[in-house]
NUNU-309219 format. One record per residue: residue in one letter; x, y negated, z negated of N, C-alpha, C in turn. Coordinates in steps of 0.02 Angstrom, whole numbers, padded with zeros to 5 digits, always signed. Example, Ala and Ser with C-alpha at 12.3 -4.5 7.8 and 13.67 -1.06 7.14 Angstrom:
# residues 2
A+00660+00284-00390+00615+00225-00390+00660+00165-00390S+00642+00112-00354+00684+00053-00357+00645-00002-00394
This chain:
# residues 69
M+01700-01134-02500+01641-01137-02485+01587-01108-02542Q+01619-01047-02582+01591-01036-02640+01595-01071-02674D+01633-01120-02697+01596-01159-02739+01529-01207-02725Y+01544-01239-02677+01460-01272-02662+01413-01225-02667I+01427-01154-02648+01369-01115-02652+01343-01112-02736E+01401-01090-02766+01393-01075-02845+01365-01140-02877A+01370-01201-02850+01356-01276-02884+01296-01275-02880F+01264-01270-02820+01209-01272-02802+01149-01211-02820D+01182-01150-02826+01131-01118-02831+01074-01106-02809E+01070-01100-02751+01014-01115-02701+00980-01150-02687A+00983-01211-02735+00943-01276-02737+00951-01305-02690P+00918-01365-02670+00893-01413-02610+00978-01486-02628L+00998-01495-02609+01038-01543-02602+00973-01609-02628S+01013-01651-02656+00951-01721-02660+00950-01760-02607A+00919-01809-02585+00930-01847-02532+00998-01892-02541E+00990-01928-02610+01048-01970-02588+01106-01922-02590L+01127-01862-02639+01199-01817-02618+01198-01811-02558A+01160-01804-02506+01150-01794-02429+01166-01834-02386R+01135-01909-02415+01161-01953-02350+01230-01968-02375D+01254-01961-02427+01331-01976-02482+01375-01929-02432V+01335-01859-02399+01402-01829-02373+01388-01842-02317H+01344-01862-02280+01328-01855-02217+01363-01921-02207H+01367-01987-02231+01427-02035-02224+01479-02025-02217R+01498-01985-02266+01577-01991-02269+01611-01921-02227L+01562-01879-02199+01594-01853-02143+01592-01866-02078M+01546-01933-02065+01535-01952-02001+01600-02015-02009Q+01622-02030-02062+01688-02081-02062+01736-02023-02053L+01737-01974-02081+01800-01942-02054+01821-01908-01981L+01748-01903-01952+01730-01887-01891+01775-01938-01841A+01749-01995-01864+01765-02043-01835+01830-02087-01847S+01872-02056-01891+01939-02060-01897+01994-02016-01857L+01953-01977-01830+01997-01918-01781+02015-01958-01709E+02089-01940-01706+02106-01958-01651+02119-01909-01591L+02063-01901-01555+02054-01841-01496+02122-01849-01456H+02141-01885-01431+02204-01888-01387+02275-01919-01413G+02263-01906-01472+02340-01922-01515+02385-01863-01486D+02461-01868-01517+02497-01835-01490+02479-01763-01540S+02538-01711-01528+02516-01657-01582+02519-01664-01647E+02579-01713-01656+02556-01717-01756+02505-01750-01777R+02488-01806-01733+02424-01838-01741+02386-01787-01758K+02375-01743-01707+02312-01694-01716+02324-01668-01772L+02389-01616-01791+02405-01574-01839+02373-01609-01914A+02377-01678-01891+02373-01722-01964+02307-01715-01978D+02273-01737-01892+02181-01728-01926+02166-01670-01944I+02188-01624-01907+02164-01532-01918+02167-01524-02016N+02226-01552-02036+02241-01539-02114+02175-01581-02139R+02164-01645-02123+02123-01685-02165+02070-01656-02172V+02042-01607-02097+01969-01593-02080+01964-01535-02141A+02012-01500-02139+02031-01439-02184+02012-01454-02248G+02063-01517-02272+02066-01519-02347+01994-01574-02365F+01934-01583-02337+01893-01620-02332+01855-01583-02390A+01823-01638-02439+01776-01592-02504+01692-01635-02489L+01656-01592-02488+01600-01625-02478+01555-01667-02504W+01588-01648-02559+01571-01704-02621+01628-01679-02686P+01633-01723-02715+01697-01709-02794+01639-01675-02837I+01676-01626-02847+01640-01597-02891+01655-01616-02978P+01611-01629-03013+01642-01684-03096+01657-01615-03121Q+01709-01636-03174+01744-01592-03211+01733-01612-03265S+01706-01564-03305+01664-01555-03384+01724-01554-03422P+01723-01592-03469+01776-01613-03535+01814-01539-03546S+01769-01473-03560+01811-01409-03551+01859-01405-03499G+01835-01443-03442+01862-01401-03375+01844-01365-03327R+01787-01354-03342+01745-01298-03304+01697-01369-03248E+01682-01355-03192+01653-01377-03141+01571-01375-03180R+01557-01429-03158+01486-01457-03182+01441-01433-03125R+01382-01429-03106+01344-01443-03050+01311-01510-03050P+01298-01527-02982+01296-01588-02935+01220-01603-02963H+01193-01640-02993+01119-01688-02995+01083-01663-02921H+01023-01652-02940+00977-01611-02896+00921-01672-02887
Protein backbone atom coordinates (compact mmCIF):
# COMPACT_ATOMS: atom_id res chain seq x y z
CA MET A 1 0.00 0.00 0.00
CA GLN A 2 2.85 2.39 0.76
CA ASP A 3 3.97 2.14 -2.90
CA TYR A 4 0.62 3.54 -4.02
CA ILE A 5 0.73 6.38 -1.50
CA GLU A 6 4.26 7.34 -2.52
CA ALA A 7 3.53 6.98 -6.25
CA PHE A 8 0.62 9.39 -6.18
CA ASP A 9 1.95 11.69 -3.46
CA GLU A 10 -1.63 12.67 -2.57
CA ALA A 11 -2.47 13.54 -6.20
CA PRO A 12 -5.80 12.24 -7.59
CA LEU A 13 -5.94 9.32 -10.00
CA SER A 14 -6.56 10.16 -13.62
CA ALA A 15 -9.99 9.10 -14.87
CA GLU A 16 -8.35 6.70 -17.34
CA LEU A 17 -6.29 4.96 -14.65
CA ALA A 18 -9.28 4.81 -12.30
CA ARG A 19 -11.41 3.16 -15.03
CA ASP A 20 -8.66 0.62 -15.77
CA VAL A 21 -8.16 -0.24 -12.10
CA HIS A 22 -11.92 -0.54 -11.56
CA HIS A 23 -12.30 -2.80 -14.59
CA ARG A 24 -9.42 -5.08 -13.54
CA LEU A 25 -10.69 -5.22 -9.96
CA MET A 26 -14.20 -6.15 -11.14
CA GLN A 27 -12.71 -8.92 -13.33
CA LEU A 28 -10.78 -10.25 -10.33
CA LEU A 29 -13.89 -10.25 -8.14
CA ALA A 30 -15.97 -11.95 -10.84
CA SER A 31 -13.39 -14.74 -11.04
CA LEU A 32 -13.74 -15.69 -7.36
CA GLU A 33 -15.42 -19.01 -6.67
CA LEU A 34 -17.58 -18.35 -3.62
CA HIS A 35 -18.73 -21.96 -3.28
CA GLY A 36 -15.46 -23.67 -4.18
CA ASP A 37 -13.61 -26.15 -2.03
CA SER A 38 -11.02 -25.00 0.50
CA GLU A 39 -8.17 -25.37 -2.01
CA ARG A 40 -9.93 -23.10 -4.51
CA LYS A 41 -10.80 -20.57 -1.80
CA LEU A 42 -7.18 -20.45 -0.68
CA ALA A 43 -6.04 -19.94 -4.29
CA ASP A 44 -8.58 -17.11 -4.65
CA ILE A 45 -7.41 -15.47 -1.42
CA ASN A 46 -3.81 -15.63 -2.63
CA ARG A 47 -4.75 -14.07 -5.98
CA VAL A 48 -6.58 -11.23 -4.23
CA ALA A 49 -3.65 -10.70 -1.84
CA GLY A 50 -1.21 -10.52 -4.75
CA PHE A 51 -3.36 -8.27 -6.92
CA ALA A 52 -1.62 -5.06 -7.96
CA LEU A 53 -3.93 -2.11 -8.54
CA TRP A 54 -1.78 -1.06 -11.47
CA PRO A 55 1.61 -2.06 -12.75
CA ILE A 56 4.19 0.45 -11.55
CA PRO A 57 6.47 1.18 -14.52
CA GLN A 58 10.17 0.70 -13.88
CA SER A 59 12.62 3.34 -15.00
CA PRO A 60 15.90 2.25 -16.63
CA SER A 61 17.65 2.78 -13.27
CA GLY A 62 15.32 0.23 -11.68
CA ARG A 63 13.55 2.84 -9.57
CA GLU A 64 9.78 3.11 -9.72
CA ARG A 65 8.32 5.94 -11.79
CA ARG A 66 5.16 7.76 -10.85
CA PRO A 67 2.07 7.00 -12.94
CA HIS A 68 0.80 9.70 -15.27
CA HIS A 69 -2.03 11.76 -13.76
